[in-house]
C-alpha positions as CSV (number, residue, x, y, z in Angstrom):
1,X,9.9,-33.4,20.5
2,X,7.4,-30.8,21.7
3,X,6.9,-27.5,19.8
4,X,8.0,-25.5,22.8
5,X,11.3,-27.4,23.0
6,X,11.9,-27.1,19.3
7,X,11.1,-23.4,19.3
8,X,13.4,-22.8,22.4
9,X,16.3,-24.6,20.7
10,X,15.8,-22.8,17.5
11,X,15.8,-19.4,19.3
12,X,18.9,-20.4,21.3
13,X,20.8,-21.5,18.2
14,X,20.0,-18.3,16.3
15,X,20.9,-16.2,19.4
16,X,24.2,-18.1,19.9
17,X,25.1,-17.7,16.2
18,X,24.2,-14.0,16.4
19,X,26.2,-13.4,19.5
20,X,29.2,-15.3,18.0
21,X,29.0,-13.3,14.8
22,X,28.8,-10.0,16.7
23,X,31.6,-11.0,19.1
24,X,33.9,-12.0,16.1
25,X,33.1,-8.7,14.4
26,X,33.9,-6.7,17.6
27,X,37.2,-8.6,18.1
28,X,38.3,-8.0,14.5
29,X,37.4,-4.3,14.7
30,X,39.2,-4.0,18.0
31,X,42.3,-5.7,16.7
32,X,42.4,-3.2,13.8
33,X,41.9,-0.3,16.1
34,X,44.7,-1.5,18.5
35,X,47.1,-1.9,15.5
36,X,46.1,1.6,14.4
37,X,46.8,2.9,17.9
38,X,50.2,1.2,17.9
39,X,51.2,2.9,14.7
40,X,50.0,6.2,16.1
41,X,52.1,5.7,19.2
42,X,55.2,5.2,17.0
43,X,54.4,8.4,15.1
44,X,53.9,10.3,18.4
45,X,57.2,9.0,19.8
46,X,59.0,10.1,16.6
47,X,57.2,13.5,16.7
48,X,58.2,13.9,20.3
49,X,61.9,13.2,19.5
50,X,61.8,15.7,16.5
51,X,60.4,18.4,18.8
52,X,63.1,17.7,21.4
53,X,65.7,17.8,18.6
54,X,64.4,21.2,17.5
55,X,64.6,22.6,21.1
56,X,68.1,21.1,21.4
57,X,69.1,22.8,18.1
58,X,67.7,26.2,19.2
59,X,69.6,26.0,22.5
60,X,72.7,24.5,20.9
61,X,72.7,21.7,23.5
62,X,72.7,18.2,22.0
63,X,73.0,16.7,25.4
64,X,69.4,17.4,26.1
65,X,68.4,15.3,23.0
66,X,70.9,12.6,23.9
67,X,69.5,12.3,27.5
68,X,66.0,12.2,26.2
69,X,66.8,9.4,23.7
70,X,68.5,7.3,26.4
71,X,65.5,7.7,28.6
72,X,63.2,6.6,25.8
73,X,65.3,3.5,25.0
74,X,65.3,2.5,28.7
75,X,61.7,3.1,29.4
76,X,59.9,2.1,26.2
77,X,60.2,-1.5,25.4
78,X,59.1,-1.0,21.8
79,X,62.2,1.2,21.1
80,X,65.2,-1.0,20.2
81,X,67.6,1.7,19.5
82,X,68.1,5.3,18.6
83,X,71.2,6.6,16.6
84,X,72.0,10.2,16.4
85,X,74.6,11.1,13.8
86,X,76.4,14.3,13.1
87,X,77.0,15.5,9.6
88,X,80.5,13.9,9.8
89,X,79.0,10.5,10.3
90,X,79.9,10.3,14.0
91,X,77.3,8.3,16.1
92,X,76.5,10.3,19.1
93,X,74.1,7.7,20.6
94,X,73.6,4.1,19.6
95,X,73.0,0.5,20.6
96,X,73.3,-2.9,18.9
97,X,70.7,-3.4,16.2
98,X,68.3,-6.3,16.7
99,X,66.0,-8.3,14.4
100,X,62.3,-7.6,13.9
101,X,62.4,-3.8,13.8
102,X,60.6,-1.0,12.1
103,X,63.1,1.7,11.0
104,X,62.3,5.3,11.1
105,X,64.9,7.8,9.8
106,X,64.5,11.6,10.1
107,X,66.8,14.6,9.2
108,X,67.4,16.9,12.1
109,X,68.7,20.5,12.2
110,X,72.3,21.2,13.2
111,X,73.2,21.1,16.9
112,X,76.4,23.1,16.7
113,X,77.4,26.2,14.8
114,X,79.2,25.5,11.6
115,X,78.0,21.9,11.4
116,X,75.6,20.6,8.8
117,X,72.3,18.9,9.6
118,X,72.3,15.7,11.7
119,X,70.2,12.6,11.2
120,X,68.2,10.5,13.6
121,X,67.6,6.8,13.1
122,X,65.2,4.9,15.4
123,X,64.4,1.2,15.5
124,X,61.1,0.0,16.9
125,X,60.5,-3.7,17.9
126,X,57.7,-5.3,15.8
127,X,57.5,-8.1,18.3
128,X,57.0,-5.7,21.3
129,X,54.4,-3.7,19.4
130,X,52.5,-6.9,18.4
131,X,52.7,-8.2,21.9
132,X,51.1,-5.1,23.2
133,X,48.4,-5.4,20.7
134,X,47.8,-9.1,21.6
135,X,47.7,-8.3,25.3
136,X,45.1,-5.5,24.8
137,X,43.2,-7.8,22.4
138,X,43.1,-10.6,25.0
139,X,41.5,-8.2,27.5
140,X,38.9,-7.2,25.0
141,X,38.2,-10.9,24.1
142,X,37.7,-11.7,27.8
143,X,35.3,-8.8,28.2
144,X,33.4,-9.8,25.0
145,X,33.2,-13.4,26.1
146,X,31.9,-12.4,29.5
147,X,29.3,-10.1,28.0
148,X,28.3,-12.8,25.4
149,X,27.9,-15.4,28.1
150,X,25.6,-13.1,30.1
151,X,23.6,-12.2,26.9
152,X,23.3,-15.9,26.1
153,X,22.0,-16.8,29.5
154,X,19.5,-14.0,29.3
155,X,18.6,-15.2,25.8
156,X,18.1,-18.7,26.9
157,X,15.7,-17.5,29.6
158,X,13.9,-15.3,27.1
159,X,13.8,-18.2,24.6
160,X,12.0,-20.5,27.1
161,X,9.6,-17.8,28.2
162,X,8.8,-16.7,24.6
163,X,8.5,-20.3,23.4
164,X,6.1,-21.0,26.3
165,X,4.0,-17.9,25.6
166,X,4.0,-18.7,21.9
167,X,3.3,-22.4,22.2
168,X,0.5,-22.1,24.7
169,X,-2.1,-20.7,22.3
170,X,-1.2,-23.4,19.8
171,X,-1.6,-26.0,22.4
172,X,-4.9,-24.6,23.3
173,X,-6.0,-24.7,19.7
174,X,-4.8,-28.3,19.4
175,X,-6.7,-29.3,22.6
176,X,-9.8,-27.5,21.3
177,X,-9.4,-29.3,17.9
178,X,-9.6,-32.6,19.8
179,X,-12.7,-31.5,21.7
180,X,-14.3,-30.4,18.4
181,X,-13.4,-33.7,16.8
182,X,-15.2,-35.5,19.7
183,X,-18.3,-33.5,19.0
184,X,-18.0,-30.9,21.8
185,X,-18.8,-27.9,19.7
186,X,-19.4,-25.6,22.7
187,X,-15.6,-25.7,23.5
188,X,-13.9,-22.3,22.9
189,X,-10.4,-21.0,22.9
190,X,-9.3,-18.0,25.1
191,X,-8.1,-15.1,23.0
192,X,-4.8,-14.1,24.6
193,X,-3.5,-11.5,22.1
194,X,-4.5,-9.3,19.1
195,X,-1.8,-10.7,16.7
196,X,-2.2,-13.5,14.1
197,X,-2.6,-16.2,16.8
198,X,-5.3,-14.1,18.5
199,X,-7.0,-13.8,15.1
200,X,-6.7,-17.5,14.6
201,X,-8.3,-18.1,18.0
202,X,-11.2,-15.8,17.1
203,X,-11.7,-17.6,13.7
204,X,-11.5,-21.0,15.5
205,X,-14.2,-19.9,18.0
206,X,-16.3,-18.7,15.0
207,X,-15.8,-22.0,13.3
208,X,-16.8,-23.9,16.5
209,X,-19.9,-21.8,16.8
210,X,-20.8,-22.4,13.2
211,X,-20.3,-26.2,13.7
212,X,-22.5,-26.0,16.7
213,X,-25.2,-24.3,14.7
214,X,-24.8,-26.9,11.9
215,X,-25.1,-29.7,14.4
216,X,-28.3,-28.2,15.8
217,X,-29.6,-27.7,12.2
218,X,-28.7,-31.3,11.5
219,X,-30.7,-32.5,14.5
220,X,-33.6,-30.3,13.6
221,X,-33.4,-31.5,10.0
222,X,-33.3,-35.2,11.1
223,X,-36.3,-34.5,13.3
224,X,-38.1,-32.7,10.4
225,X,-37.2,-35.4,7.9
226,X,-38.4,-38.1,10.3
227,X,-41.7,-36.3,10.7
228,X,-42.0,-35.6,6.9
229,X,-41.4,-39.2,6.1
230,X,-43.1,-40.9,9.0
231,X,-46.4,-39.0,8.8
232,X,-47.2,-39.8,5.1
233,X,-45.7,-43.2,5.2
234,X,-47.7,-44.0,8.4
235,X,-50.9,-42.7,6.8
236,X,-50.3,-44.8,3.6
237,X,-49.6,-47.9,5.7
238,X,-52.7,-47.3,7.8
239,X,-54.9,-46.9,4.7
240,X,-53.4,-50.0,3.1
241,X,-54.2,-52.0,6.3
242,X,-57.8,-50.8,6.2
243,X,-58.0,-51.8,2.6
244,X,-56.5,-55.2,3.4
245,X,-59.0,-55.7,6.2
246,X,-61.9,-54.8,3.9
247,X,-60.6,-57.3,1.3
248,X,-60.2,-60.1,3.9
249,X,-63.8,-59.5,5.2
250,X,-65.1,-59.4,1.6
251,X,-66.3,-55.8,2.2
252,X,-65.3,-53.4,-0.6
253,X,-67.1,-50.1,-0.6
254,X,-66.3,-47.9,-3.6
255,X,-66.9,-44.6,-1.8
256,X,-64.7,-45.5,1.2
257,X,-61.9,-46.9,-1.0
258,X,-62.0,-43.7,-3.1
259,X,-61.4,-41.7,0.1
260,X,-58.6,-44.1,1.1
261,X,-57.0,-43.7,-2.3
262,X,-57.4,-39.9,-2.2
263,X,-55.7,-39.6,1.1
264,X,-52.9,-42.0,0.1
265,X,-52.4,-39.9,-3.1
266,X,-52.1,-36.7,-1.0
267,X,-49.5,-38.3,1.3
268,X,-47.5,-39.7,-1.6
269,X,-47.6,-36.2,-3.2
270,X,-46.3,-34.8,0.0
271,X,-43.4,-37.3,0.0
272,X,-42.7,-36.6,-3.7
273,X,-42.6,-32.8,-3.0
274,X,-40.2,-33.3,-0.1
275,X,-37.9,-35.6,-2.2
276,X,-38.0,-33.1,-5.0
277,X,-36.9,-30.3,-2.7
278,X,-34.0,-32.4,-1.5
279,X,-33.0,-33.0,-5.1
280,X,-33.3,-29.4,-6.0
281,X,-31.1,-28.3,-3.1
282,X,-28.5,-30.9,-4.2
283,X,-28.6,-29.6,-7.8
284,X,-28.2,-26.0,-6.7
285,X,-25.2,-26.9,-4.5
286,X,-23.5,-28.7,-7.3
287,X,-24.4,-26.1,-9.9
288,X,-26.5,-28.6,-11.8
289,X,-29.9,-26.8,-11.6
290,X,-31.3,-26.8,-15.2
291,X,-32.8,-23.5,-16.2
292,X,-33.8,-22.9,-19.8
293,X,-34.1,-19.1,-20.1
294,X,-36.7,-17.7,-22.5
295,X,-38.8,-14.5,-22.6
296,X,-41.6,-15.0,-20.0
297,X,-44.5,-12.7,-19.1
298,X,-44.4,-12.3,-15.3
299,X,-47.9,-11.0,-14.6
300,X,-49.9,-13.9,-16.2
301,X,-47.6,-16.5,-14.6
302,X,-47.9,-14.9,-11.1
303,X,-51.7,-14.6,-11.5
304,X,-51.8,-18.3,-12.3
305,X,-50.0,-19.2,-9.1
306,X,-52.2,-16.8,-7.1
307,X,-55.3,-18.5,-8.5
308,X,-53.9,-21.9,-7.7
309,X,-53.6,-21.0,-4.0
310,X,-57.0,-19.3,-3.7
311,X,-58.7,-22.4,-2.4
312,X,-56.1,-23.0,0.3
313,X,-56.2,-19.3,1.3
314,X,-60.0,-19.4,1.6
315,X,-59.8,-22.6,3.7
316,X,-57.3,-20.9,6.0
317,X,-59.4,-17.7,6.2
318,X,-56.6,-15.6,4.6
319,X,-57.2,-13.0,1.9
320,X,-54.9,-13.6,-1.2
321,X,-54.7,-11.2,-4.1
322,X,-52.3,-10.1,-6.8
323,X,-51.4,-6.5,-7.8
324,X,-49.4,-6.4,-11.1
325,X,-48.4,-3.3,-13.0
326,X,-50.0,-3.2,-16.5
327,X,-47.8,-3.6,-19.5
328,X,-44.9,-5.2,-17.8
329,X,-42.2,-6.3,-20.3
330,X,-41.1,-9.9,-20.5
331,X,-38.3,-11.2,-18.4
332,X,-35.6,-13.8,-19.3
333,X,-36.4,-16.8,-17.1
334,X,-37.3,-20.4,-16.9
335,X,-41.1,-20.4,-16.5
336,X,-41.2,-23.6,-14.4
337,X,-38.5,-22.4,-12.0
338,X,-40.1,-19.0,-11.7
339,X,-43.4,-20.7,-10.9
340,X,-41.5,-22.8,-8.3
341,X,-40.2,-19.6,-6.6
342,X,-43.7,-18.1,-6.4
343,X,-45.2,-21.3,-5.1
344,X,-42.6,-21.5,-2.3
345,X,-43.0,-17.9,-1.3
346,X,-46.8,-17.8,-1.4
347,X,-47.0,-21.2,0.4
348,X,-44.8,-19.9,3.2
349,X,-46.8,-16.6,3.4
350,X,-50.1,-18.6,3.8
351,X,-48.5,-20.9,6.4
352,X,-47.3,-18.1,8.7
353,X,-50.3,-15.8,8.2
354,X,-53.1,-16.2,10.9
355,X,-56.8,-16.4,10.1
356,X,-58.2,-13.0,9.0
357,X,-54.8,-11.9,7.6
358,X,-53.9,-11.2,4.0
359,X,-51.2,-12.0,1.5
360,X,-50.5,-9.7,-1.5
361,X,-48.4,-10.6,-4.5
362,X,-47.1,-7.5,-6.5
363,X,-44.8,-7.0,-9.4
364,X,-43.4,-3.7,-10.9
365,X,-40.7,-2.6,-13.2
366,X,-37.3,-1.8,-11.6
367,X,-33.9,-0.5,-12.8
368,X,-31.4,-3.0,-11.4
369,X,-28.2,-1.4,-12.8
370,X,-27.4,1.5,-15.1
371,X,-27.5,-0.8,-18.1
372,X,-29.8,-3.5,-16.9
373,X,-33.5,-3.3,-16.1
374,X,-35.7,-6.0,-14.4
375,X,-39.0,-6.8,-12.8
376,X,-39.3,-6.9,-9.0
377,X,-41.8,-9.3,-7.5
378,X,-42.8,-9.2,-3.9
379,X,-44.9,-11.4,-1.6
380,X,-46.2,-9.6,1.5
381,X,-48.1,-11.1,4.5
382,X,-49.5,-9.9,7.8
383,X,-48.0,-12.8,9.8
384,X,-46.0,-12.6,13.0
385,X,-42.8,-11.3,11.3
386,X,-39.2,-12.3,11.7
387,X,-36.6,-11.2,14.2
388,X,-33.9,-8.9,12.8
389,X,-31.2,-11.3,13.9
390,X,-32.7,-14.1,11.8
391,X,-33.2,-12.2,8.5
392,X,-29.7,-13.0,7.1
393,X,-29.8,-16.7,7.8
394,X,-33.4,-17.7,6.8
395,X,-32.2,-18.4,3.2
396,X,-29.8,-21.0,4.4
397,X,-30.7,-24.6,3.9
398,X,-32.5,-26.4,6.8
399,X,-32.8,-23.0,8.6
400,X,-36.2,-22.3,10.3
401,X,-37.1,-19.5,12.6
402,X,-38.1,-21.2,15.8
403,X,-40.5,-18.4,17.0
404,X,-42.5,-18.6,13.7
405,X,-42.2,-22.3,13.3
406,X,-43.8,-22.9,16.7
407,X,-46.9,-21.0,15.7
408,X,-47.5,-23.2,12.6
409,X,-50.0,-26.1,13.0
410,X,-49.5,-29.3,11.0
411,X,-46.4,-30.1,9.0
412,X,-43.5,-27.7,9.9
413,X,-41.5,-28.1,6.7
414,X,-37.8,-28.8,6.4
415,X,-36.3,-25.3,5.8
416,X,-35.5,-26.0,2.2
417,X,-38.0,-23.8,0.4
418,X,-36.2,-20.4,0.9
419,X,-32.8,-22.0,0.1
420,X,-34.3,-23.2,-3.2
421,X,-35.8,-19.8,-3.9
422,X,-32.4,-18.1,-3.3
423,X,-30.6,-20.6,-5.6
424,X,-33.1,-20.3,-8.5
425,X,-33.2,-16.5,-8.3
426,X,-29.4,-16.2,-8.2
427,X,-29.1,-18.6,-11.2
428,X,-31.4,-16.2,-13.1
429,X,-29.0,-13.4,-12.3
430,X,-31.4,-11.8,-9.8
431,X,-31.4,-11.0,-6.1
432,X,-33.7,-12.1,-3.2
433,X,-34.1,-10.4,0.1
434,X,-36.7,-9.9,2.9
435,X,-38.0,-7.0,5.0
436,X,-39.9,-7.8,8.2
437,X,-41.2,-6.3,11.3
438,X,-42.3,-8.3,14.4
439,X,-46.1,-8.2,14.8
440,X,-46.6,-6.5,11.4
441,X,-45.6,-9.0,8.8
442,X,-42.9,-9.8,6.2
443,X,-42.3,-9.0,2.5
444,X,-40.1,-11.2,0.4
445,X,-38.6,-9.6,-2.8
446,X,-36.9,-11.0,-5.8
447,X,-35.8,-9.6,-9.1
448,X,-35.6,-11.1,-12.6
449,X,-33.7,-9.5,-15.5
450,X,-35.6,-8.3,-18.6
451,X,-35.3,-10.1,-21.9
452,X,-32.6,-8.5,-24.1
453,X,-35.0,-6.8,-26.6
454,X,-36.8,-5.2,-23.7
455,X,-33.9,-3.4,-22.0
456,X,-34.0,0.0,-23.7
457,X,-37.8,0.3,-23.5
458,X,-37.8,-0.8,-19.9
459,X,-35.2,1.8,-18.8
460,X,-37.2,4.6,-20.5
461,X,-40.5,3.3,-19.0
462,X,-39.0,3.0,-15.5
463,X,-37.7,6.5,-15.5
């Protein structure tokens, strides 16, 4: 059964039960009111007779009361009889008593001079009174049934319209889910309202957009991985073929083979670096990255990494230097992981800085929190910069800025380096971020907490 049909039947059932409950309540209340009105009419009749009796007593004319009583007995079906007795017990007016009566007896004033008070006894038919109540109640029931039927018909119409309006967004979401499952990530859902269903449609569209981005990242990653694997493997295979040819021709030249081996070693190192990056990302995602935190001096470690890249920077025609505050306290870090962060950041800076540019590595003391100091390290370049819209996502795995990536000659990378940097820094309890301006350059920052024994002195020095 479709959702729209189930929802319609549910609404109709609830509406029918509600209408029946309201109708029953109205009928019960009306019955009580009609019974109350019947009792009030009896009291009003009695009150009218008493007033007539008082007038008859004042005028000394009992015939007025007798005529009125006869009229009531004839005209009002609920009155069975009326007996007017003098003080002597003589019945002035009376009829045969019947069953099923309500008796009302009242003392009346004297009608004649010298006589004592008279008494009036009236009998009311319970059957007639209840019949009047039932007749009035039947009219009310008919009206309630008619109104309930109209309300139910309108409710059925409303139920189908509401179920259709409610089920349509869900059907759209179901259809969109099928499209997404088939790989059509560009499919979106129309947002028809601002309620929970509208919010769900917005979130679904955001999910579809994210899946589309992930699909594009996957394709880019596969392309990058293919390039990263194919190029060094192809080079190694080519050099092995050359070596095999030399052997088959009995021509082994030491200098040439040394060059072959050097190039093969470089390509194998490239493959090893790529595989290690993949393993590091996997460890970070699973929370298995091993970091042995010990007091580490940042300045000597950063200077070591800067010296390591001097040859590459000179080859690329890029100026590379380090500027470190003197007397920096030790930080609590894993030296190898901290070196890995600097290697990735400096390598990226050199890659995206054109010939004639410069890369500067700086470190300074910084108060991270009121009770926690740290060292801030930055790597600045004079490259092409990064668009503002790309700043928040460049630390995601496999993410690469297309505009900058297209300007890089040679291997493009796989977009894992900054993701590894972010994972390592955060595991050290620090923070990493970037500031960039198109055409000017970029500066990557990260912070590392101070070793415990350095906290107090660092806070005083930073101030």
